[in-house]
N, C-alpha and C positions, 0 to 999 in steps of 0.2 A: 679501419676500424676508428672509430672516434674516441678518444678518450676524455673522460670527464673528470675534471680536476677543480679543486677547492683551494683557496687560500690556506696555508698551514697556520696562520697566526689565529684562526677562529677558537673562541672558548670553549671551554669542556665542562661537564658537569657530571659530577660521580664517576669520573673516569671514562664518560663517553662523550665523542666530539660532537658538537651540533653539525658539523658538517656530514657527518655519517649519518646522524638522526635524520636530517633533511633529505638524503639520498635513499635512507630506507622508507621514507613516507612518501615519497615520490615513486619508487618501485612499487610499493604494496598499492598506493593509488591506481597506477598503470594497469597493474594485473587484474583489480577489481573492476577498473572500467572496461577492460577487454571482455570480463566474464559475464558482466550484465550487459554489455552490448551486443555481445553472441547471443544471449539469451532472449533481451528484449526487441532486437532487431529482426527477429523471426516474424515475419507477416503470415496470415491465413494462407496466402497463394502459396508461399515458400514451404509452408508445411504439407499442402497438400502434393505439391510437386515432389517433395523428399518421399513421401509414402506411394507414390506412383514409381518413382525411381527404384524403390525397394522391391516391387514387384516386377519391374523391367529387369533387373539384376538376376531374377531367378531363370530366365531364359539364357542368360549369357554362361558361358563355359566357366566352371571353376577357376581355371588359370586367369582367366581374364579378370573374374572378380577379385582376386587374391592381388594382383598387380595395382590395382586402383588405390592411389595414397588417400588417407583419410584427412579430410580438411577438418580445420579446428572447429568448427561447427558440428560436423558430423561425431567428430571425439566427444564434444559436450553433449550431444543428443544420446550417445551411448552411455555415457556417466549418468544422466539424469535419468533414462531409462532404467538402468540398471538400480539406481535409487528408488525411484518410483515402485519397483517391484518389492523392495525391503519396507518400503513406506506403506504399501498398500494393505499391510499385516496390521495397521495400527489404526483405531477407531478415530483418532485425531487428524488423520490426512484429510478427510473429505470437509472437514470444517476448516483447516486450511486453505484449500482450494477455494471454498466459498469466500473467506475472507480476502482473499488474493482478487476474486473477481469483483466484491464490493469495492475493494481499493481501486479497482481499474487497472490493475497490474497485469499484462500480459505475459505471465510466467506460469510454469508448472510448480507445484508444491515443491517437488525437489530441487527446482533451480534455486527458488528462495530461500531453501534450507541450505544448500550448497553456498549460496551467497553470503549468507548470516554466520556460517560457521567460519568461512573462508576472512571475513572481516573481524570475527572474533579473535580467530588464531593471529592474524595480522597485527592487531591491536596488542595482543598478549605478548608476541615476541618484542615490539616496541617497547612495552613497558619492561619485561624483562632485561632488555638490553640496557634500558635509560637505568634502571634502578640496580643493575648487576646482580640479580637474584631472581632466579624461576618462581619464586613465589609470588611475584608480582604478575606472572602470566595468569594465574588460576582464576582470580575473579573477572578477568576481560571477557572469555566467552560466554560467561553466564551473564555478566552485565550488557554485553551486544545482544542476547537474545531477548533481554527484557525491554531493551529499548527498540528493537525493531517490531516488537508487539505494539508499542507507542507510536511508531511511525506508521504502522497498519492502521491502527484506528484514526490517525490523524487524516490519512488520505482517505478512509472511508468516509468520515465526516465531510472533509472537503465536496468528495463526489456527491455525497447525499444533497448537500445544500445546492449544487448545482444541478443535480435531478428534480428537486424541489421547485427551483427557479423557472426549469422549462416546463413544468406539468401544466401551469395553466396555459400556456399556449397551445401545448399539444392536445390538451382537451378540447381546445377550440378547433382545432385541425380534424380531430375525430368526429366532432358534431358537424363542422361544415361537410366532411367527406358523407355523412350519413343524410344530411339534407339533400346531397346531390344523386343519393339513389345507391350508393356503395353499400354493400353488408359490411357488418362488424370486421370481418376478416379482412376484405378488401382497404378497408379504412386504416386497420393498423399496418398493413402493407404500405399504404400511401405516406402515413407517418412515418415510417421507417426511412423511406426514399426522400422525404424533405426536410426532417428535423436535422438537429445537429446533435453530436454525442455531448453527453454520455446516453441521452434518453433514445437518439437513433439507434444505438447499438443494442437495447435492452428491446426495442420494437422489431429490430431484424432478427433478432434470436427468437422471438415469438412468433415471428413469421416463420422461419424456418421450421420450427417445431409444428406448427399448423399445416405446414406442407408435408410433413412428415407422418401426419396421420393424428397427433396430440390433438385432443379437443380444444377448444377457445377457453372453458373454464380452467383446464390444467395449465394451459400455457399462461394464462393469467396468475395463476396462484402461483406458478415457477416466478413469475416477474416479481409478486410481491414477497417471496422467500429471498430472493437475490438483492431486492431494494425495500430495506426496512424504512417504509414513508407511509405515515399516517394519511397523509393526502391522498395518495397512490392507492393505499388499501380501501380509503372511500369510494374511489372511482371504481376499482374492480368490485367492489360489494353492491354498489348501484347497477353495473352491468350485469352482474350476476342475478340480481333480483328481477331485473329487467327480461332477461332470459327465461324467468320462470312463470312471472306474472303479466308479461307484455308491457306497453306503454310507449310512450313519446320519448326515446332515448335521448334524440339530440336536445330537446328541452331539458332533461335532467342533466346532460352534461354541460350545457351552459349554465345552469345553476349551481353545479359542482365548481366549474373552471371560476365563476364570479367570486365563490367561497375561498377558494385556493388562491387565487391572486390577493384578495384582501388579506389573508394570513401571510402569505409571503412578504406583502407590503409591511405589516405591523412587526414581522421578525426582522425586516431589514431595518425599521426605526430602532427596533430595541437593540440589536447589535450595534448600530451607529451611537446610541445613547450609553451604553455599556462598554464600548470598546476601550476607554481609557483606564475603567476599572479592571477589564481583563488584562490590558497590557500591564499594568502595575502590578497584579499579582505574579504574573510569569516573570517579569523583570525581578522583583523583590524576592522571589523565590530562587530564581537562577543565578543572580549575581554574587551570593556567598558561596555557593558551590562553585562557580566559575571562578572565583578569587582563591579559594581554598586549592583547586587543581592548579591554578597557575603558580602558586607561591610553591606547591610540593614539586612542581618541575623546575621553577626558575631558582628556587632557594630552599632545597630541602632541609638545610639544618636550620633554618629560620622556624619553618613549620612542623618539623619532626617532632616537638615536645607535644603537640595536641594528639599524636597518636602513640606515644610511649609513655605519657605521664597522665597517673590517675584524675588528675584535675583536668586536663586537656580532653580525655575520654568523656567525662561527665559534661563538659561544655560542648562539647560536638554533638552530644545525645540531645541534649537539653535544646539545642539550637535546631536541631535538624527536626524534633519533634515539634517545636512551636512554630518554625515555618510550615511543617505539614499542615498542622492545625488552622494556621492564617490562609494558607492557599486554599484548603477545601472550604473554608467560610468564604472567601472572596467568590469562589465559585458559584456556591450556594446563593449568594446575593446576587449574582449577576445573570444567573439561569432562571428565565423569567418562562414559564408557560404560557403559549396562545392556544 
């Protein structure tokens, strides 16, 4: 056994050693990395293999099945499957699954909930130990859940930008495949093999849906639902109109690709011109909050009057309201529709 020791002369705050705090943080991060690593490290091939092994286990004797030890991944699968059964009764489970797919997270809804709840409990325990009161635990899980929503929206926006950037070149690939004599379904299959993620993943899924008997229109509508993109909606609308009235689809796609490329170029120029303003908005908003958090942890006696005196609470309320209004105004100014 390896013993991990820290110097005994480390400072302490509020009766809680900095060394113990560091060890708790390291241990908690290690646990969270193991959970998310087991969840996100599962590939599609591994999922299929495990499903086939479950059916293969039915042919084995009961004693042989009982003697097999459960691996950590199998234990996690059982936990998430049980949680999925409970979450299936809620109408919000389907929306969470769609949000995870739009954020390009290869996680089940139960795995995401389990990870967020685990992170909230971990942060709450650290806060309770740091401030030596169980009341500090209560707001941490709720705050972690709200923060996870912001993280999901950020990942969705990043994936949407990557999807839109690839869309112009992808439409050109579709047009060239149609000019070569391929059908639209064959052109979609070609794009799924030659394009790069995330757009290749979406076209691969559409190809699998069409191979299972789903119509082209329904497969395209499913893609539009998964990817909230005005440019892609324009392309799908043109394809569906062509399937009804006919026409030269390759020429129409070339025109749409040129329009989308110009729109993406203009959006990129706008983001470059407004980058400083957007960064200023985030920094100006986050800096007071980060400073208040650091002062609360490092020197509670210095910052406690802001929470326990009427004048301090009023000042915090006015400051928070002013920062929220300023951040909203900055975002409104730099958000330019194209």
